[in-house]
N, C-alpha and C positions, 0 to 999 in steps of 0.2 A: 789379179789374173783372171785370165775364162777359165769357166767350168765346162770342165772333161766328159765323158758319158763317163766312164769310174765314178769322179765326184759325184754325176748324174744320180746312179747309183747306187752313196753312200745317204743322199741329205732326202730325196726323191719320199713324200711321204704318202697317203691317200689321205685328202681332204673329200669333203661335205658338204663344209658351208663354203659359201659363194657370196664375193661383194658385188652387191647391185649396181656394177662397174661398166660399163662393154667396154670389152678389147677394143688397146688402140689397134689401128689402120695397121702399120706396122707388123702386129703381129698376126693378125690375119692374116695375112698376102704370104708369110712364115711356113703358117698353120697349111695354107694352101699348096707351098710350095711343097710340102711335107709328103703331103696327100697325092700331090701327082707323081712325084719320084713314086712312092710303095705302093701307090695304084699300078703304076708298072712294074715293079720290080714281081708286085707277086700276084701280079694276077687280080687286084683289088676290086671295091668299085664303097670306100671308105667314103663319108662325107661330110663336109662340116657345115654343123647346122647350126646358123650363128646367134638366132632366139631361139630356144624353144620352151618355153616355160612353162608354156600347156600343159609336155608332157611328164612334167616332174611335180604338179600340183597337187597336192595331196597325196605324191610317191612315193611309196614305203617299201624298204626292204626287212628282211627279218632283224636285221643286226642294228638298225637306223634308221634316221630320215633324214633328208637331203633337203637344205634350203639353200634359196640364192640360186637355183643353177638359170645358169643363161644359152651357153652352150655348153654341146655336146659335138666327138665325134659321134659318127651311125656307122656299123663297120658292119662291111655288107660283099659279099661276095657271091660266086655260082655255087648253086647248090651241088652239082656234080664235081666239084674239085674235091677230093680225099684226103688232103690234108687243110682244107678250109680253115676248120677254128685254129690248127695250130698256125696259120701264117694269119689269121687275126690276133692270136695274143702272140706274137711273133713283132708285125710288123706295127702293129696297136702300142707292143709298149717303147720301139724305138722313137716313134712319134712320141710319148709320154718323156721320153729321156731330152730328147728336143724340148722338150714345155719346161721341160724341170731347167734347163741352162736358162730359159727367157724367166725366168722365175714367174710360172704361172702352176696354179694348181691346179692338180688330176684327180679321177676316180675312177677304177671299172666298175663299168656295172653288167654283170653278168645274169644269168636266170630269167629274174623275175622284171619288167619294166612295161609303163605303156606302150607297148608295139604300135595299140589304135592311133594313139597320139604323136606317133612318132611321123614327121613328116618328112622322112627318109626317102629316095625311090627305089624300090625293091623290084625288081621284074619280076618275068613266071620265073624264073628261072634261079633267080637267088634266092639268099638267105639274110632276117639281116640276125647276126646273131648278136653280140654288144652292143653296149655304148660304154663312151669316155668321157668323163664330162670337162669340162673345163672351164677355169676365168680364175680373176683376179678375186688372189685371197689374203686374211690377214698373214701377219706375220706369224701371228701364237693362236694355236686353236683357241676356240673355246672350251667352253667345260664338259659342255653336248658333247662337242668331237673331240674332247681327249678323254671322255669318257667311252665314248664306242671302241675309238683306239685301242684303249687299253684291252676292250672285254676281247678284241680280235686277234690281238698283236700280243696274248695275254700267254702262250707259249710257240714258242719256236723250235724245229726240229735244231739232235745235236748233229755232228756229224758223222758217227757210228749207224743212225740214220739215214743219213739219205744215200748213203753209197753201199756199195758192195767191190773188196776185192781182192786177187790172189794173191796180191803180193805189199807190198808198201807203195807208196805213193808219192808222187813225185809235188815239188813246193808249188807245182804251178795248178795242178790237179785241187788243191785243198786253198786256193786262191779264188780257181772258180764255185767250187762248192761257199764258199765264205757269202758270193756271189747271189748265189743263189738262195741260201739264206732268206736273202734282202728280198729276192720276187715276191710279186704281189699272188697270191693265190686267191681262189672264192673261200671265203671266209677263213685264210690265213692256213687251210688244209695240209699245206706244201706235199703235194701227192709228187709229186715225182722224183723216178729213184735214180741214180748212176749208178755202170756198174763199168768196171775195169780190168778185164782180162789180156792176160798176156803184152798189156798195153796198147789192148784196141779199150777205148770209151763211146759207152753209149748212153741212153738215156731213159728212161720208159716211165710211163701208168700203167695204171691198173686198170683202167677204164676208157680208150682213145676213144670210142666212137660216144665223144659226150665233153662234157666244158674241162674235163681234165684237161685236153689237148691243146683249151688254150691256157692253162698253165704251164704244160710244155714250154711249149714257142716261148715264154717269156726264159722261163727257166734257161734255155738253150741261148735266148743273145746273149742274160748275163753271164753264161759257164763265156759264151766266145767272148763276148767284148773282157774281161778280166783275164781269165786263161791266151790266148790266143789264139783263134785258131773259127773253123764252122763246124757244123752239124746241120747234115742233110735232113731234111723234113720227114719225120714218118715215125711212129712208136718204135725203138730200138734203134733207132739212127744214128749213125757209126760219127761219132768226131775227128777233125784231121788236124792238126796239132800244124803253127802254122812252124817253120821253119826259120 
């Protein structure tokens, strides 16, 4: 049975240890197809760096080490785009779910990374926002990777901390919230908050002019896929439910 995007939301987990095995040509072609599709839709300049190991040699984040990284997506777009970071989150996560269906491991890398070692083409009017590592992974995480995962995911916000409503919420809204609980976010802080007033659903973060906007884009996508509908881009943007 084919894996759906809903399935991918459920099974996808961040992976930081990769096998030193090149991606199959067929998968590389699919990755490039996804990039071309979402670059067009989002007016972005996402690029696939098939072998960018130098950018990850000795590379650390505050919560752990990466190992075996060969390829990644460089998430680039126009600096003047007011929704750039949110679009990076939204379309980057779309690609991640596609790659999950292909059996590949992925991880969001925002904040601190070795920009000077990243060979992506970034024009004067563009900004490199984040990376997404891609690669073949072992079926089971090793002890170090497992410990990092437990450290980051030690807390998941309950429903009542994720939304506010002036009335009882419908079942589809709760299904969407469950998908937001599964959404990756920086240090798993889950900054996205939903509100439903008079049946109007909006999503927001406290600091939109930051990497929280990436988290917002990711969460919006998860909610859309699970609840059925579409958010506009922007903080406090409205959700339109499919009829």
